[in-house]
N, C-alpha and C positions, 0 to 999 in steps of 0.2 A: 504494500500500500504506500503510494507516494503522497507525502503530506507537506504542508507548509513548513514544518520543522526541517524536513529534509532539504527543502529549497534554500533556507537561510543558513543552515549549518555550514555550507560550503563557503559562505561569505564571512564567517567568524574569523577574527584574527587570532583568537585563542582556540586551539584545537586540542582538547583533553583526550586522554586515553579512553577508549570505549567503555572500560569497566571502572572508571575512576570513582564511582559511587557505589560499587558493588558491596553488598552486605550492610549498607546503611539504611536507616529509617528516617524519613523526613516528613514532618507534619506541615500542611499548608492550609491557611484559611483563605476563603474566597477562591477555592480550587475549581469551581465550576465554570469559570469564564475568565477571559482576559489574561492578565499577567499570571494569576494564580493557576489557571489551566495550563498555560504554556510552561510554567515552572514544573508543574506536576508531570507533564508528559516528558519534558526534557530530562529531569532527574531520573525518571523511570527508564528512559532510553539508556542512560549511563549507569543503570544497575540498582538504583535505590528503590526500596519499598516505600510507597507513599500513603500517608494518612490524609485522605481528602475530606476537608472540613468546609461546610458551606450551608447556607440557609435552605436552598431548594434542592430536593433530591434528584430530580431529573437531569439537570446539568452535571451533577456529580456522577450520575450513572453513565452519562455520555463519555466523560473523561475516563471513568473506570473501564468502560468497554474498549476505548482506544488503547489504554495501557495494556489491558489483557490481550488485545489482538496484536500489539506491536512489540511487547516486551515479555520477558519471562518472570517479571517481578510480581509481588503479591500486594496489591493495593487494598485498602479498606475504605469504606464510606462512613463518615460521621456527620449526619445532618445536625446542624446546630445553628440557631439564631443567636448571633453574638449580642444582639440587643438585649437578650434575656439570659445571657450566660451567668451561671452561678458558680461559686467555689466548689460546691458538691459535684456539679456536672464536670468541671474541669478536673477534679480529683479522680472521678470515675474514668475519664478519658486517659489520664496518666496510668492508672492501674491496668486498663485494657491494653495500652501500648506496651507496657512492661510484660504483661502476660502473653501477648501475641508475638512480639518481636524481640523481647529481652532488653530493649533499650531504645534511646532516641538520639539521633546525631544531628538533626537540623530542624529548624522551625522558621517558617516564613509567614510573617504577618502581612497579609495582602488585602484581606477583606476591608472595605471601607464604605461608608455612607456619605454621599455628596451633600445632602441637605439643601436648604434653600440658598439661592444666590440673591441676596437682598441686603439692604443696608442694616447695620446693627440696630438702628433705632426701630426697625420694623421686624426684626428677627423673632420668629415664634419661639418662646421659651421651651415648649415641649419638644420641638424639633431640635433645638440646641442640645438638649439633654440626650436625645436619641443618637445624634451624631457623636457626641463625646463618649457615650457608652459604647458604641460600636467601634469607634476608631482608636480609643485610648484605654478605657476601663477594661474592655474585654481582652485586649492584648496583655494588659497587666495581670489580670486574673489567670489567663491561660499560661503565661510565662511563669508566674509564681508556682502554679501547680506542676509544671513540667520541668522546673529547674533542677530537681534532684536527678532526673534522667539526663538532662543536658550536661550537667557538671560531672557526670560519672565517667565520661570519656571525651575525646576531642569532638567538639561540636560547633555549630554556627547558628546564630539567629540573624535573620535579615528582616528589617522593618522597611516596608515599602512606603516611601515618603512622597513629597511633592514639592514643586517649585514654590508654591504658596505656603509651604511649611518652613521655608527658609527666608522668605521676604513677604511680609503681609501685603495683601492686595484687596482693594475695595470690593465689597459685595461677596467675598468668599467666606465670610462669617465663620460658622462653627467648623467647617471643613478645614480652613486654614489654621485656626486655633488648635484643632485636634492634631494636625500634622506637626505644628510647632511642639506640642506636648509629646508627640511620639519621638521627635528628635531628642528632646530632653530625657525621655525614658531610655532611649538607646544609650546615651552617654552615661547616665547613672548606672545602668545595668553593666555596661562595659567596665566602668571604674570599680564597681563592687566585685566583679568576678575576675578581673585581670590577674590577680595573684594566683589563681588556680592554674593558669597557663593552658587551660583546656577549652574554655568557651570564648569564641570570637563573636562580637556583636557589631553589626553594620546597619546604617540607614542608607537606602538606595533611592535616589530620585530618578525615576525612569524618564522624566520629561514627557512631552506630548507623545502619546501612544494610542494606537487604534483599538480602543476599548469602548464598551457600552457607556461607561461613566464619562469618557471623553466626549462621546457624541451627545450625552445629556448636557454636559457643561458648555459645549460649543456646537449647537445644533446646525449652524450655517457652515461649518467647516467641512471641506472635502476630506473624507476619511483616508483617501489615498495619499494625502499630503503629509501624513504622519506615519512613522514606522509601526510595524506589527509588534506585538509582545515578544514573539520569537526572536526578533532582532537583538533584544537585550539579554538573551539567555546565556551567552558566553560569559558575561559578567557574573550572573548569578551562579553559574557553574564554577567559575574561577574562585569565588568566595566560598562556596559550599564545599568544594573539593578539599580545600586546606593546603597544607604543605605538600609540595612535590618538587622534583628536581628542577632547579633553575627558576623557581617562582619566588617573587617577593610579594608577600601579602600586605595589604594595608594594616595599620595598627588597629587593634580592637577599639571600637567607638568611632571609627572614621565615618564621615559623611561623604557619600560618593554620588556622582552624577553619571548616569548611564551614557548619555551622549558624549560628554567630555571624555570619559574613560575610553569609549570606543575610538575617539579621534586621536588620543594622545598616548595610549599604552603601547607597549611592545618595543 
């Protein structure tokens, strides 16, 4: 089966070994579409077992079926609405991952809620709370629960950020604030775990990418004018793979921009 992933892999400047993630388990939120789905498929192609976390079951099943048809790995589906994620649910997920795979080697926080694009003076309080819960509080709850697994062996956490999480912009409201908070969360987690020498934490700003959220935010934009999620996956692989011969990894806590990295690395 020839896929979009096959098409862009040839253009990647970083070409990892085909089994660079073999034997690892990686959990991904928002795994049913966009960057989350691309990361799930890519990591599976390179040998990882994927825990597919998302709100809607059908998109997760589509990604599961793709992985099952194209890789020998063993994915699982975890339907979860991050807006209502509890500590108990996150702890149950941790125990299930431990029982099924014996450990966890990677976590990608990708699920996000865009929310209203409106001035702060008119921003609905309830919507503000929903965005912050999905984009900030849920990643905290999930990371806290999974941290014992992540710090038991070499592992990597990637937080998908945004340009408006590094420079505020009018009308981006709770989404922008939530991404600023996620950047701070990344830096604090990196600083608190650096002494272990095992966990690496990064925030990645993919920039404009052809996703449903991008189309919602920029309805007049030609989607063909922005890159596909698969275009960025060599960066995600580079970070998730960890140390290998000849590589220099960014320091834990680093803020990375996918488009800048693509232009200037190597």
